[in-house]
One Martini backbone bead per residue (centre of mass of N, CA, C, O) as a GRO file, in nm:
protein
  396
    1UNK     BB    1   0.094   0.037   0.025
    2UNK     BB    2   0.074   0.358  -0.032
    3UNK     BB    3   0.191   0.654   0.061
    4UNK     BB    4   0.114   0.953   0.140
    5UNK     BB    5   0.167   1.258   0.026
    6UNK     BB    6   0.332   1.563   0.165
    7UNK     BB    7   0.296   1.732  -0.071
    8UNK     BB    8   0.226   2.049  -0.158
    9UNK     BB    9  -0.001   2.209  -0.328
   10UNK     BB   10  -0.059   2.463  -0.516
   11UNK     BB   11  -0.230   2.735  -0.475
   12UNK     BB   12  -0.492   2.892  -0.578
   13UNK     BB   13  -0.557   3.189  -0.730
   14UNK     BB   14  -0.737   3.435  -0.593
   15UNK     BB   15  -0.935   3.680  -0.628
   16UNK     BB   16  -0.928   3.997  -0.536
   17UNK     BB   17  -1.147   4.218  -0.342
   18UNK     BB   18  -0.977   4.445  -0.347
   19UNK     BB   19  -0.893   4.766  -0.431
   20UNK     BB   20  -0.701   4.825  -0.705
   21UNK     BB   21  -0.450   5.019  -0.877
   22UNK     BB   22  -0.525   4.991  -1.166
   23UNK     BB   23  -0.500   5.089  -1.485
   24UNK     BB   24  -0.803   5.110  -1.539
   25UNK     BB   25  -0.874   5.285  -1.291
   26UNK     BB   26  -0.682   5.522  -1.351
   27UNK     BB   27  -0.796   5.595  -1.628
   28UNK     BB   28  -1.082   5.652  -1.527
   29UNK     BB   29  -1.017   5.874  -1.319
   30UNK     BB   30  -0.877   6.065  -1.513
   31UNK     BB   31  -1.116   6.104  -1.703
   32UNK     BB   32  -1.316   6.206  -1.484
   33UNK     BB   33  -1.156   6.453  -1.389
   34UNK     BB   34  -1.141   6.594  -1.664
   35UNK     BB   35  -1.445   6.608  -1.721
   36UNK     BB   36  -1.539   6.753  -1.460
   37UNK     BB   37  -1.350   6.994  -1.482
   38UNK     BB   38  -1.450   7.100  -1.755
   39UNK     BB   39  -1.750   7.132  -1.666
   40UNK     BB   40  -1.700   7.330  -1.429
   41UNK     BB   41  -1.584   7.555  -1.601
   42UNK     BB   42  -1.837   7.597  -1.779
   43UNK     BB   43  -2.034   7.668  -1.549
   44UNK     BB   44  -1.877   7.910  -1.441
   45UNK     BB   45  -1.886   8.078  -1.700
   46UNK     BB   46  -2.195   8.088  -1.724
   47UNK     BB   47  -2.246   8.226  -1.453
   48UNK     BB   48  -2.084   8.485  -1.514
   49UNK     BB   49  -2.236   8.568  -1.772
   50UNK     BB   50  -2.517   8.597  -1.643
   51UNK     BB   51  -2.443   8.811  -1.430
   52UNK     BB   52  -2.343   9.022  -1.649
   53UNK     BB   53  -2.602   9.026  -1.844
   54UNK     BB   54  -2.810   9.094  -1.596
   55UNK     BB   55  -2.830   9.455  -1.664
   56UNK     BB   56  -3.100   9.647  -1.734
   57UNK     BB   57  -3.079   9.895  -1.501
   58UNK     BB   58  -2.810  10.056  -1.562
   59UNK     BB   59  -2.976  10.274  -1.770
   60UNK     BB   60  -3.137  10.377  -1.539
   61UNK     BB   61  -3.278  10.571  -1.326
   62UNK     BB   62  -3.286  10.658  -1.023
   63UNK     BB   63  -3.589  10.520  -0.882
   64UNK     BB   64  -3.684  10.314  -1.058
   65UNK     BB   65  -3.977  10.137  -1.146
   66UNK     BB   66  -4.163   9.826  -1.132
   67UNK     BB   67  -4.425   9.629  -1.276
   68UNK     BB   68  -4.565   9.352  -1.197
   69UNK     BB   69  -4.790   9.099  -1.267
   70UNK     BB   70  -4.935   9.139  -0.968
   71UNK     BB   71  -4.906   9.479  -0.934
   72UNK     BB   72  -4.647   9.524  -0.814
   73UNK     BB   73  -4.398   9.737  -0.675
   74UNK     BB   74  -4.048   9.777  -0.786
   75UNK     BB   75  -3.743   9.830  -0.770
   76UNK     BB   76  -3.513   9.790  -1.016
   77UNK     BB   77  -3.264   9.694  -0.853
   78UNK     BB   78  -3.410   9.467  -0.693
   79UNK     BB   79  -3.517   9.317  -0.936
   80UNK     BB   80  -3.241   9.253  -1.057
   81UNK     BB   81  -3.123   9.091  -0.819
   82UNK     BB   82  -3.344   8.874  -0.818
   83UNK     BB   83  -3.290   8.778  -1.111
   84UNK     BB   84  -2.993   8.697  -1.076
   85UNK     BB   85  -3.029   8.493  -0.844
   86UNK     BB   86  -3.227   8.305  -0.989
   87UNK     BB   87  -3.054   8.238  -1.242
   88UNK     BB   88  -2.800   8.139  -1.094
   89UNK     BB   89  -2.929   7.912  -0.931
   90UNK     BB   90  -3.047   7.753  -1.169
   91UNK     BB   91  -2.778   7.713  -1.319
   92UNK     BB   92  -2.630   7.560  -1.095
   93UNK     BB   93  -2.826   7.327  -1.055
   94UNK     BB   94  -2.838   7.224  -1.351
   95UNK     BB   95  -2.531   7.208  -1.398
   96UNK     BB   96  -2.465   7.004  -1.173
   97UNK     BB   97  -2.653   6.782  -1.272
   98UNK     BB   98  -2.524   6.753  -1.551
   99UNK     BB   99  -2.237   6.699  -1.448
  100UNK     BB  100  -2.306   6.438  -1.298
  101UNK     BB  101  -2.416   6.280  -1.538
  102UNK     BB  102  -2.171   6.309  -1.724
  103UNK     BB  103  -1.964   6.186  -1.527
  104UNK     BB  104  -2.090   5.905  -1.505
  105UNK     BB  105  -2.089   5.837  -1.804
  106UNK     BB  106  -1.782   5.883  -1.846
  107UNK     BB  107  -1.677   5.672  -1.644
  108UNK     BB  108  -1.817   5.426  -1.765
  109UNK     BB  109  -1.700   5.459  -2.048
  110UNK     BB  110  -1.401   5.455  -1.967
  111UNK     BB  111  -1.404   5.173  -1.841
  112UNK     BB  112  -1.484   5.024  -2.100
  113UNK     BB  113  -1.260   5.127  -2.288
  114UNK     BB  114  -1.019   5.038  -2.114
  115UNK     BB  115  -1.089   4.737  -2.114
  116UNK     BB  116  -1.066   4.700  -2.420
  117UNK     BB  117  -0.772   4.808  -2.452
  118UNK     BB  118  -0.659   4.594  -2.212
  119UNK     BB  119  -0.718   4.301  -2.306
  120UNK     BB  120  -0.433   4.205  -2.407
  121UNK     BB  121  -0.307   4.209  -2.123
  122UNK     BB  122  -0.476   3.972  -2.020
  123UNK     BB  123  -0.365   3.775  -2.226
  124UNK     BB  124  -0.075   3.786  -2.130
  125UNK     BB  125  -0.131   3.690  -1.842
  126UNK     BB  126  -0.271   3.422  -1.912
  127UNK     BB  127  -0.037   3.302  -2.075
  128UNK     BB  128   0.179   3.315  -1.850
  129UNK     BB  129   0.019   3.123  -1.653
  130UNK     BB  130   0.014   2.872  -1.864
  131UNK     BB  131   0.300   2.839  -1.871
  132UNK     BB  132   0.517   2.569  -1.978
  133UNK     BB  133   0.698   2.310  -2.090
  134UNK     BB  134   0.416   2.211  -2.255
  135UNK     BB  135   0.319   2.542  -2.340
  136UNK     BB  136   0.527   2.702  -2.546
  137UNK     BB  137   0.320   2.722  -2.807
  138UNK     BB  138   0.185   2.959  -2.697
  139UNK     BB  139  -0.002   3.250  -2.814
  140UNK     BB  140  -0.154   3.549  -2.864
  141UNK     BB  141  -0.226   3.674  -3.147
  142UNK     BB  142  -0.253   3.971  -3.218
  143UNK     BB  143  -0.524   4.165  -3.427
  144UNK     BB  144  -0.518   4.456  -3.386
  145UNK     BB  145  -0.407   4.740  -3.351
  146UNK     BB  146  -0.121   4.940  -3.433
  147UNK     BB  147   0.008   4.950  -3.122
  148UNK     BB  148   0.141   4.920  -2.813
  149UNK     BB  149  -0.003   4.652  -2.757
  150UNK     BB  150   0.097   4.506  -3.010
  151UNK     BB  151   0.396   4.534  -2.940
  152UNK     BB  152   0.383   4.372  -2.677
  153UNK     BB  153   0.271   4.109  -2.795
  154UNK     BB  154   0.501   4.060  -2.998
  155UNK     BB  155   0.729   4.056  -2.788
  156UNK     BB  156   0.619   3.816  -2.628
  157UNK     BB  157   0.622   3.611  -2.861
  158UNK     BB  158   0.927   3.635  -2.917
  159UNK     BB  159   1.015   3.540  -2.637
  160UNK     BB  160   0.884   3.259  -2.660
  161UNK     BB  161   1.055   3.165  -2.896
  162UNK     BB  162   1.327   3.178  -2.744
  163UNK     BB  163   1.252   2.991  -2.511
  164UNK     BB  164   1.182   2.743  -2.682
  165UNK     BB  165   1.461   2.718  -2.813
  166UNK     BB  166   1.617   2.684  -2.547
  167UNK     BB  167   1.474   2.428  -2.454
  168UNK     BB  168   1.549   2.252  -2.694
  169UNK     BB  169   1.855   2.282  -2.663
  170UNK     BB  170   1.866   2.167  -2.377
  171UNK     BB  171   1.750   1.890  -2.439
  172UNK     BB  172   1.962   1.812  -2.648
  173UNK     BB  173   2.204   1.842  -2.463
  174UNK     BB  174   2.122   1.634  -2.247
  175UNK     BB  175   2.090   1.393  -2.434
  176UNK     BB  176   2.381   1.394  -2.546
  177UNK     BB  177   2.532   1.383  -2.277
  178UNK     BB  178   2.409   1.117  -2.179
  179UNK     BB  179   2.508   0.951  -2.418
  180UNK     BB  180   2.812   1.004  -2.388
  181UNK     BB  181   2.823   0.886  -2.094
  182UNK     BB  182   2.694   0.603  -2.151
  183UNK     BB  183   2.899   0.476  -2.341
  184UNK     BB  184   3.150   0.430  -2.153
  185UNK     BB  185   2.990   0.282  -1.934
  186UNK     BB  186   2.899   0.047  -2.113
  187UNK     BB  187   3.179  -0.051  -2.186
  188UNK     BB  188   3.276  -0.116  -1.902
  189UNK     BB  189   3.049  -0.311  -1.823
  190UNK     BB  190   3.093  -0.517  -2.050
  191UNK     BB  191   3.390  -0.588  -2.001
  192UNK     BB  192   3.355  -0.685  -1.712
  193UNK     BB  193   3.139  -0.904  -1.755
  194UNK     BB  194   3.289  -1.075  -1.967
  195UNK     BB  195   3.544  -1.134  -1.802
  196UNK     BB  196   3.406  -1.255  -1.543
  197UNK     BB  197   3.253  -1.490  -1.713
  198UNK     BB  198   3.544  -1.590  -1.769
  199UNK     BB  199   3.710  -1.869  -1.646
  200UNK     BB  200   3.972  -1.843  -1.864
  201UNK     BB  201   4.085  -1.591  -1.773
  202UNK     BB  202   4.368  -1.404  -1.794
  203UNK     BB  203   4.596  -1.162  -1.757
  204UNK     BB  204   4.570  -1.049  -2.044
  205UNK     BB  205   4.262  -1.005  -2.033
  206UNK     BB  206   4.268  -0.807  -1.794
  207UNK     BB  207   4.446  -0.598  -1.931
  208UNK     BB  208   4.256  -0.538  -2.162
  209UNK     BB  209   4.019  -0.449  -1.987
  210UNK     BB  210   4.171  -0.217  -1.844
  211UNK     BB  211   4.228  -0.053  -2.097
  212UNK     BB  212   3.935  -0.003  -2.181
  213UNK     BB  213   3.843   0.132  -1.916
  214UNK     BB  214   4.045   0.362  -1.922
  215UNK     BB  215   3.956   0.491  -2.189
  216UNK     BB  216   3.661   0.537  -2.104
  217UNK     BB  217   3.721   0.714  -1.856
  218UNK     BB  218   3.869   0.937  -2.013
  219UNK     BB  219   3.629   1.016  -2.184
  220UNK     BB  220   3.440   1.093  -1.950
  221UNK     BB  221   3.632   1.301  -1.821
  222UNK     BB  222   3.651   1.487  -2.069
  223UNK     BB  223   3.351   1.558  -2.080
  224UNK     BB  224   3.325   1.682  -1.800
  225UNK     BB  225   3.537   1.902  -1.842
  226UNK     BB  226   3.394   2.036  -2.084
  227UNK     BB  227   3.131   2.106  -1.937
  228UNK     BB  228   3.261   2.290  -1.724
  229UNK     BB  229   3.384   2.495  -1.920
  230UNK     BB  230   3.121   2.574  -2.058
  231UNK     BB  231   2.973   2.673  -1.802
  232UNK     BB  232   3.185   2.884  -1.723
  233UNK     BB  233   3.170   3.054  -1.981
  234UNK     BB  234   2.858   3.111  -1.987
  235UNK     BB  235   2.849   3.250  -1.699
  236UNK     BB  236   3.046   3.502  -1.818
  237UNK     BB  237   2.845   3.610  -2.001
  238UNK     BB  238   2.811   3.956  -1.962
  239UNK     BB  239   3.037   3.948  -1.749
  240UNK     BB  240   3.266   3.963  -1.517
  241UNK     BB  241   3.554   3.834  -1.489
  242UNK     BB  242   3.712   3.652  -1.249
  243UNK     BB  243   3.966   3.659  -1.445
  244UNK     BB  244   4.233   3.914  -1.500
  245UNK     BB  245   4.478   3.914  -1.763
  246UNK     BB  246   4.762   3.944  -1.938
  247UNK     BB  247   4.786   3.798  -2.267
  248UNK     BB  248   4.893   3.561  -2.529
  249UNK     BB  249   4.787   3.392  -2.802
  250UNK     BB  250   5.064   3.287  -2.899
  251UNK     BB  251   5.141   3.129  -2.646
  252UNK     BB  252   4.896   2.934  -2.641
  253UNK     BB  253   4.958   2.817  -2.926
  254UNK     BB  254   5.233   2.693  -2.867
  255UNK     BB  255   5.132   2.499  -2.647
  256UNK     BB  256   4.925   2.349  -2.826
  257UNK     BB  257   5.131   2.244  -3.037
  258UNK     BB  258   5.302   2.083  -2.835
  259UNK     BB  259   5.069   1.882  -2.742
  260UNK     BB  260   5.036   1.774  -3.070
  261UNK     BB  261   5.306   1.672  -3.194
  262UNK     BB  262   5.276   1.362  -3.215
  263UNK     BB  263   5.021   1.363  -3.396
  264UNK     BB  264   5.149   1.522  -3.626
  265UNK     BB  265   5.372   1.310  -3.684
  266UNK     BB  266   5.191   1.062  -3.735
  267UNK     BB  267   5.020   1.220  -3.986
  268UNK     BB  268   5.199   1.421  -4.139
  269UNK     BB  269   5.190   1.731  -4.094
  270UNK     BB  270   5.172   2.054  -4.236
  271UNK     BB  271   5.317   2.327  -4.067
  272UNK     BB  272   5.198   2.674  -4.049
  273UNK     BB  273   5.339   2.974  -3.909
  274UNK     BB  274   5.217   3.311  -3.768
  275UNK     BB  275   5.343   3.454  -3.466
  276UNK     BB  276   5.211   3.722  -3.346
  277UNK     BB  277   5.136   3.944  -3.135
  278UNK     BB  278   4.827   3.891  -2.905
  279UNK     BB  279   4.700   4.096  -2.695
  280UNK     BB  280   4.512   4.022  -2.395
  281UNK     BB  281   4.219   4.030  -2.173
  282UNK     BB  282   4.182   3.759  -1.928
  283UNK     BB  283   4.133   3.424  -1.898
  284UNK     BB  284   4.386   3.207  -1.922
  285UNK     BB  285   4.242   2.931  -1.916
  286UNK     BB  286   4.031   2.987  -2.140
  287UNK     BB  287   4.233   3.075  -2.363
  288UNK     BB  288   4.387   2.808  -2.372
  289UNK     BB  289   4.141   2.637  -2.448
  290UNK     BB  290   4.079   2.774  -2.712
  291UNK     BB  291   4.346   2.702  -2.857
  292UNK     BB  292   4.338   2.397  -2.802
  293UNK     BB  293   4.075   2.327  -2.950
  294UNK     BB  294   4.156   2.423  -3.231
  295UNK     BB  295   4.407   2.244  -3.264
  296UNK     BB  296   4.277   1.969  -3.205
  297UNK     BB  297   4.067   1.978  -3.433
  298UNK     BB  298   4.273   2.018  -3.670
  299UNK     BB  299   4.397   1.733  -3.615
  300UNK     BB  300   4.160   1.527  -3.576
  301UNK     BB  301   4.018   1.635  -3.872
  302UNK     BB  302   4.236   1.521  -4.035
  303UNK     BB  303   4.485   1.400  -4.263
  304UNK     BB  304   4.703   1.244  -4.428
  305UNK     BB  305   4.918   1.483  -4.525
  306UNK     BB  306   4.828   1.739  -4.420
  307UNK     BB  307   4.715   2.066  -4.315
  308UNK     BB  308   4.845   2.341  -4.095
  309UNK     BB  309   4.729   2.670  -3.992
  310UNK     BB  310   4.876   2.956  -3.808
  311UNK     BB  311   4.750   3.276  -3.675
  312UNK     BB  312   4.874   3.584  -3.533
  313UNK     BB  313   4.747   3.914  -3.413
  314UNK     BB  314   4.761   4.288  -3.429
  315UNK     BB  315   4.611   4.647  -3.439
  316UNK     BB  316   4.530   4.758  -3.127
  317UNK     BB  317   4.209   4.674  -3.124
  318UNK     BB  318   4.273   4.374  -3.222
  319UNK     BB  319   4.280   4.023  -3.178
  320UNK     BB  320   4.407   3.717  -3.341
  321UNK     BB  321   4.296   3.376  -3.439
  322UNK     BB  322   4.413   3.137  -3.684
  323UNK     BB  323   4.262   2.818  -3.785
  324UNK     BB  324   4.369   2.567  -4.019
  325UNK     BB  325   4.240   2.288  -4.229
  326UNK     BB  326   4.233   1.987  -4.339
  327UNK     BB  327   3.973   1.755  -4.474
  328UNK     BB  328   3.668   1.720  -4.453
  329UNK     BB  329   3.384   1.805  -4.591
  330UNK     BB  330   3.209   2.127  -4.568
  331UNK     BB  331   2.923   2.281  -4.548
  332UNK     BB  332   2.848   2.609  -4.511
  333UNK     BB  333   2.558   2.557  -4.392
  334UNK     BB  334   2.694   2.380  -4.142
  335UNK     BB  335   2.875   2.571  -3.971
  336UNK     BB  336   2.690   2.678  -3.738
  337UNK     BB  337   2.655   2.380  -3.614
  338UNK     BB  338   2.950   2.347  -3.499
  339UNK     BB  339   2.873   2.536  -3.231
  340UNK     BB  340   2.717   2.305  -3.137
  341UNK     BB  341   2.653   2.070  -2.931
  342UNK     BB  342   2.725   1.764  -3.062
  343UNK     BB  343   2.843   1.865  -3.350
  344UNK     BB  344   2.896   1.766  -3.712
  345UNK     BB  345   2.825   1.898  -3.996
  346UNK     BB  346   2.508   1.920  -3.884
  347UNK     BB  347   2.546   1.668  -3.699
  348UNK     BB  348   2.518   1.438  -3.491
  349UNK     BB  349   2.808   1.335  -3.261
  350UNK     BB  350   2.746   1.083  -3.130
  351UNK     BB  351   3.024   0.866  -3.102
  352UNK     BB  352   3.242   1.041  -3.171
  353UNK     BB  353   3.508   1.205  -3.172
  354UNK     BB  354   3.518   1.327  -2.892
  355UNK     BB  355   3.294   1.550  -2.720
  356UNK     BB  356   3.163   1.796  -2.901
  357UNK     BB  357   3.275   2.094  -2.748
  358UNK     BB  358   3.494   2.271  -2.873
  359UNK     BB  359   3.337   2.509  -3.029
  360UNK     BB  360   3.151   2.580  -2.796
  361UNK     BB  361   3.378   2.683  -2.613
  362UNK     BB  362   3.487   2.898  -2.800
  363UNK     BB  363   3.232   3.071  -2.810
  364UNK     BB  364   3.201   3.117  -2.503
  365UNK     BB  365   3.474   3.258  -2.464
  366UNK     BB  366   3.426   3.489  -2.658
  367UNK     BB  367   3.175   3.604  -2.519
  368UNK     BB  368   3.316   3.653  -2.238
  369UNK     BB  369   3.539   3.856  -2.407
  370UNK     BB  370   3.394   4.020  -2.646
  371UNK     BB  371   3.391   3.832  -2.897
  372UNK     BB  372   3.461   3.645  -3.202
  373UNK     BB  373   3.344   3.372  -3.425
  374UNK     BB  374   3.460   3.216  -3.729
  375UNK     BB  375   3.372   3.012  -4.025
  376UNK     BB  376   3.536   2.842  -4.312
  377UNK     BB  377   3.500   2.662  -4.579
  378UNK     BB  378   3.707   2.455  -4.764
  379UNK     BB  379   3.830   2.375  -5.049
  380UNK     BB  380   3.830   2.018  -5.038
  381UNK     BB  381   3.849   2.069  -4.731
  382UNK     BB  382   3.783   2.201  -4.431
  383UNK     BB  383   3.889   2.464  -4.189
  384UNK     BB  384   3.843   2.816  -4.090
  385UNK     BB  385   3.924   2.980  -3.785
  386UNK     BB  386   3.815   3.296  -3.633
  387UNK     BB  387   3.949   3.492  -3.368
  388UNK     BB  388   3.813   3.785  -3.197
  389UNK     BB  389   3.968   4.027  -2.980
  390UNK     BB  390   4.029   4.250  -2.763
  391UNK     BB  391   4.270   4.435  -2.701
  392UNK     BB  392   4.448   4.524  -2.432
  393UNK     BB  393   4.407   4.836  -2.456
  394UNK     BB  394   4.088   4.808  -2.477
  395UNK     BB  395   4.022   4.604  -2.226
  396UNK     BB  396   4.117   4.786  -1.976
   0.00000   0.00000   0.00000
């Protein structure tokens, strides 16, 4: 019998009953204040005009009297004052009543118009609340007037497109990383099980098994190290680098060439270098890994008696590192995919040589240092990669 789960489910958000200063309410109040204020000014002007216009006795002689309809006699000045007071009072009463009615109608109308105008914002809110890993395909799809609300809705939809693409890339990355890690582990497990199940296995068989396990563990360790470098580089993109010191891309390139010297000699590569000073400011460890990855890729994906060329230099504003090699043919349309994790020539590269993160790390390091990286497919096969970083004088 399963035990009941103690995990608390997230509470449903109930609509608040208190009056909040929402945008719709503020727009309504602003419209009401402006409408009532303008009406009050008009009533005041009418009242002043009536009081000034009702002066018929100002041209009569003092002491003039008037005979009213009921036969009573009244002094003209008193009659005028009574007429002005009566007309002014009636004007104020009717004007204020009309102002109240117009204000109420205006506020109600403004509330309705504001609600209709802000309806897409409610759609944005509702869509955002519904969003989850499985609902990233939902969009607002606003089709109203081309105004600020439409711009906001389009911006929100574009943001969702970027988030969905990032989620897909992350899923692909995790799937490929798990596959790459599972492969050496499966190899080790298989070799150990096969060897242990063989009752006639001798020392030589165990040595062979140990060699296979060691190679597989080195491959898994290399992949983990590459993933850590990639995560470290991407974490520093757009932020201040944790370590900053002046270094030379030419020095890192010399060290990288020295590390692959035996492999270069084994496949008899023709190496041509032109290493001019290329001073930059950044993380020395990441920059060394950048040069190392480019040189290792140029050697790993080359062919027997192939060529490898490396150039470094600077013009005072930027420093560059160019690494080119011969090798298998690459379609230029597939070049952008080379910088995606676990891809080679636009194809998934799980199970291929290397960890498949070399150029991904190069791009992440360039982004972290405010630089760029480009690649051009070579006629007949091979690739030339150019890294450009701010020179030391500029980066300081």
